[in-house]
DRENDO-1510 file (C-alpha; in Angstrom, 1 decimal, always signed):
<recs>
REC; n; res; u; v; w
REC; 1; MET; +2.6; +4.4; +13.9 .
REC; 2; LEU; +1.5; +1.6; +16.0 .
REC; 3; ARG; +0.5; -0.8; +13.3 .
REC; 4; TYR; +0.3; -0.8; +9.5 .
REC; 5; LYS; -0.7; -3.4; +6.9 .
REC; 6; GLY; -1.9; -3.6; +3.3 .
REC; 7; THR; -1.4; -4.8; -0.2 .
REC; 8; LEU; +0.5; -3.1; -2.9 .
REC; 9; ALA; +0.1; -3.3; -6.7 .
REC; 10; ILE; +3.7; -3.2; -8.1 .
REC; 11; ASP; +4.2; -2.3; -11.8 .
REC; 12; GLY; +5.2; -5.4; -13.8 .
REC; 13; GLU; +4.4; -7.8; -11.0 .
REC; 14; LEU; +1.5; -10.2; -11.4 .
REC; 15; ARG; +1.2; -10.9; -7.6 .
REC; 16; ARG; +0.1; -8.5; -4.9 .
REC; 17; LEU; +2.7; -7.5; -2.3 .
REC; 18; ILE; +1.4; -8.0; +1.2 .
REC; 19; PHE; +3.0; -6.1; +4.1 .
REC; 20; GLN; +2.4; -5.6; +7.7 .
REC; 21; GLY; +4.2; -4.3; +10.7 .
REC; 22; VAL; +4.2; -3.2; +14.3 .
REC; 23; HIS; +6.2; -0.2; +15.4 .
REC; 24; ARG; +9.6; -0.7; +13.7 .
REC; 25; LEU; +9.2; -4.4; +12.9 .
REC; 26; ALA; +8.0; -5.0; +9.4 .
REC; 27; GLY; +7.5; -7.9; +7.0 .
REC; 28; PHE; +6.4; -8.4; +3.5 .
REC; 29; ASP; +5.9; -11.2; +1.0 .
REC; 30; PHE; +4.2; -11.7; -2.4 .
REC; 31; GLY; +0.7; -13.1; -2.1 .
REC; 32; SER; -1.7; -14.5; -4.8 .
REC; 33; ALA; -1.8; -13.2; -8.3 .
REC; 34; TRP; -4.4; -10.6; -9.3 .
REC; 35; GLN; -7.4; -12.4; -10.8 .
REC; 36; PRO; -8.4; -11.9; -14.5 .
REC; 37; GLY; -10.7; -8.8; -14.5 .
REC; 38; GLU; -9.5; -7.7; -11.1 .
REC; 39; GLN; -8.1; -4.2; -11.0 .
REC; 40; PRO; -4.7; -4.2; -9.2 .
REC; 41; ARG; -4.8; -1.5; -6.5 .
REC; 42; SER; -2.9; -0.7; -3.5 .
REC; 43; ARG; -4.6; -0.5; -0.1 .
REC; 44; VAL; -2.9; +0.7; +3.1 .
REC; 45; VAL; -4.2; +0.7; +6.7 .
REC; 46; LEU; -2.3; +2.8; +9.3 .
REC; 47; ILE; -3.1; +2.7; +13.0 .
REC; 48; GLY; -1.4; +5.3; +15.2 .
REC; 49; ARG; -1.8; +8.3; +17.5 .
REC; 50; ARG; -1.8; +11.9; +16.3 .
REC; 51; LEU; -1.0; +10.9; +12.7 .
REC; 52; PRO; -1.0; +13.8; +10.3 .
REC; 53; ALA; -3.9; +12.5; +8.2 .
REC; 54; ASP; -3.9; +15.4; +5.7 .
REC; 55; GLN; -0.2; +15.1; +5.0 .
REC; 56; LEU; -0.4; +11.3; +4.7 .
REC; 57; GLN; -3.3; +11.5; +2.3 .
REC; 58; ALA; -1.6; +14.2; +0.2 .
REC; 59; GLY; +1.6; +12.1; +0.0 .
REC; 60; PHE; -0.3; +8.9; -1.1 .
REC; 61; SER; -2.3; +10.9; -3.6 .
REC; 62; LYS; +0.8; +12.5; -5.1 .
REC; 63; GLY; +2.4; +9.0; -5.4 .
REC; 64; ALA; -0.7; +7.7; -7.1 .
REC; 65; ALA; -0.8; +10.6; -9.5 .
REC; 66; LEU; +2.8; +9.8; -10.5 .
REC; 67; ARG; +1.7; +6.3; -11.6 .
REC; 68; GLN; -1.0; +7.5; -13.9 .
REC; 69; PRO; -0.2; +7.2; -17.6 .
REC; 70; ALA; +0.3; +10.4; -19.5 .
</recs>
């Protein structure tokens, strides 16, 4: 991966977690709170060469499915 960034919705946290990185350097910090009526959701952007898109999507989908209430 050359670059990555996004926001994460963390269970029990009222603020969004913002992350970004270049190669092996990464940083993160909490940003603003989710607004009333706003659906907290994670968004990730990956930039790279020859990334296994199908495998990455499957992994993210599997993680999202684990968060769904039963």
